[in-house]
N, C-alpha and C positions, 0 to 999 in steps of 0.2 A: 504494500500500500504506500501511496505517496505520503510524505510527511506534511504536505500542503494540499490536502484533497479538495479544498475549496478554491484553489487558484483560479482566477478569472471569473469567479462568481461574485455577485453583489448581494449583500444581505441587508434588509431593512429590519431593525430591531426596535420595537417600541418600548417605552419605559426603560430605556437603556442608560439612564443617568446614574443608576445605583443598583445594588443588590443583584437579583437574578438576571435582569436585563443587561446590566453591565458585564456580568460574568460571561453571558452568551456572546455579547458583542466582541469582547476581548478574545475569547476562545476562537471565534470565527476568524478574526483578524490574524491570529497566530496560524490558522490553517490556510491562510492565503486569500481570504475573502476581502473584498472592499466592503465597508460598513457604513450604512446610514444610521446615525445615532439619533433617536427621537427621545425627547423629554417633554414633559407637559409645560413646565415654566422655569425650571432651574437651569438657565443657560450656562451658568458657571460650572455646575456639576457635569453637564453634558460636554462642555469644552474640555474638562479635565479628562474625561474618558477618551475624547478625540486625541488629546495630547499624549496620553499613555499609549494609544495604538500607534500614532505616528512616530513616537520615540523608539518604538520597537521595530520600525521599518514598515508598518502597515499603512493602509489608506483609509481615510474616514472623513465624513462630513457630518455636520450637525443640522438637524431640523427641529425647531421647537414648535410645538403645537399639539392640540388635542385630537386624538383619533376619532372623537365623536363629531368632529367638524370635517365634512367631506372635502372642502376646499383645502384644508390643512393636510389631509391625507394625500390628495392629488399632488400637492407641493412636495411631500416627502418622496413619493414615487418619481416625480419629475426630477428632483434633486439627484436621486440615484442614477437615473438615465443620463442626465446632463454631465455628471461627474465621471461616471464609469460605464455608461452605455446600456445598462439594463438593471432590473431588479429581479433576481432569480430566486431569492429566499426571503420569505416574510415570517417574522416571529412576532405574533400578537401577544405581547406580554403586558402591555399597559392595562391597569385595572384600578378599581377603587374598592375599598372594603367598608370600614365603618361599622360600629355596633349600635343598634337601636332596636328597641322593642317594636314588634310588628305593629301594634295598635298605636304607637306614637309616630310611626313613619308617615311622612306626608308624600304626596305623589312626586314632588320635585326631588326628594331624597331618593326615592325609588328609581326615577328616570336617570338621575345622575350616574348611578352605578351601572344600570343596564345599558345606557347609552355608551359608556366608556368601554365596557367589557364586550358586549354583544354587538351593538350597532357599530362600534369601532372596528371590529373584525370584519363585519359586512363591508364597510367602506374600504378597508385594506385589501380584501380579496377582490372586490370589483375593480379597484384601481390597478392592482398588480397583475391580475390574471391575463389580460390581453397580451402583455409582453411575454409572459411565460408561455402562452399558447403559441405565439409567433416563433419562439425558440424551440418549442417542443420539450421543454424541461422546466421544472419548478418545484419548490417546496413551500408548503404553508404549514406552519407550526403554531399551535395555539397553546395557551397556558391555562389549564383548569385548576383543580384543587381538590384535596381530600374532603373538604367540608360538604360538598353537595352529594357525595357518595354516602356519607354517614349521617348527615343532618347536623345542624348547629343552630343554637338559639341566637336570636338578635341579628341574623344575617340573611333574612329572607331575600333581600334585593341581590346580594352577592351570589347566593346559592342558585337563585333563579337564572341569573345571567350566566353563570358557569355551566349549568346544565344545558342551557340553550346553546352555549358555545360548542359543546360536544356534538349536539345535533347538527349544527352548522358545519362543523369539521367533517362529519361523516357524509353530509350532503355534498360537500365539495369533493371529498374523496371519491364518491360514487360518480359524480358528473365529469370529473376531469382526469381520472386515473388513466384513461385510454389516450391521453395527450401528453404523457410523460410527467404529469404533475401529481404529487402526493400531498395529502393533508392528514396530519396526525396531531394528537393532543398529549401534552405532558401534564400529569397530575401530581404536583408536589405534595408532600406531607408537611410536617412542621420543619421549616427551614430557618436557619439562623440568619436573620437579616436585620438591618436597621429600619425600624418601623416608624412611620410618621404618627403624630399624635392622633390624627383622624382615624387610624386603624384600630384604636383602642388597645387595651392591654392584651398581651399574648395569652391565649388560654393555657392553663397549666397542663402539663403532660401527665395526667392522672392515670392514663393507660398506655405506658410506653410500648412502642412497637418491638417486635423481636430483635431488631437492631436498636438497642436501648439508648438512643441519643437523637439529637436534632440533626437534620441534614445540613449540608453545606451547599452554598450557591454553585460551586464548581461541579457538584454532582448533578445538578439540574442542567448546567451547561454541557456536561458530557452527554446527557440524553439528547439535548438539542443538536449536538454535533453528530451523534449517531443518525438522527432522523434527517439531517441535511446532507449526509454523505452521499456522493454519487452512486455508491454501490448499494444503497438501501432503497432502490426504486420499487421494491416489491413489498415494502412496509407501508401500508396505506389504510387509513380509516381507523387507526388504533388509538387507544388510550394507554400511554406508558406511565405506569404508576411508579413514582420515586418517593417512597414513604417509609422505608425500613421494614415493610411488611405489615403495617398496621391495618391495611385494607387488602384483602386477597380475593376480591370479587373479580368478575370478568370485565 
């Protein structure tokens, strides 16, 4: 296998200013990919990721904007095409969580989370797929989560968005698999990240997985690398659970 299996490919990674998104962006760059780094509003953090990639000899550009805004998504894809010629890999990582009792949740709070996670992926796929179809190759990777598989209090908006995301991923896998394009979902368990205040406190690990620790962002990035690899064109429509074995369903 090539040590730079993504040489010549361009990846758009949303929510790439920190945590899982940053780890994926950096790992793709080390594998030879050009990277479009998207962040919601922290331009300084995104620029830091860009600088890290470039200092290691990679190529990257930054696009700040919300994936819930179609015009912003179109600009992200256009930036990748303008800088590098194409967008071949899309990682839909941007999301919002927050903790709120269901009966206290207003519609705006509901829509904010669903728009970012689910509608944002809709926009990303529609913007990037024409270029992938033209080249006859592409990878769409979405980020789900363990919560919607097992249920979790005070996160109805997030669990609904993530479950819908899996449905969308499988729909794309079914519709575009015959055009050299795969779509798969990574479902992380409890991962050690820097959490914004809006995400609320991290739930205690009262029932540790068989691997009795929290996961690392690089372990999620490794799964994303596997799914993006040119030799994994037969992995399609799957949920890849990276959670230490706490959920062993299909």
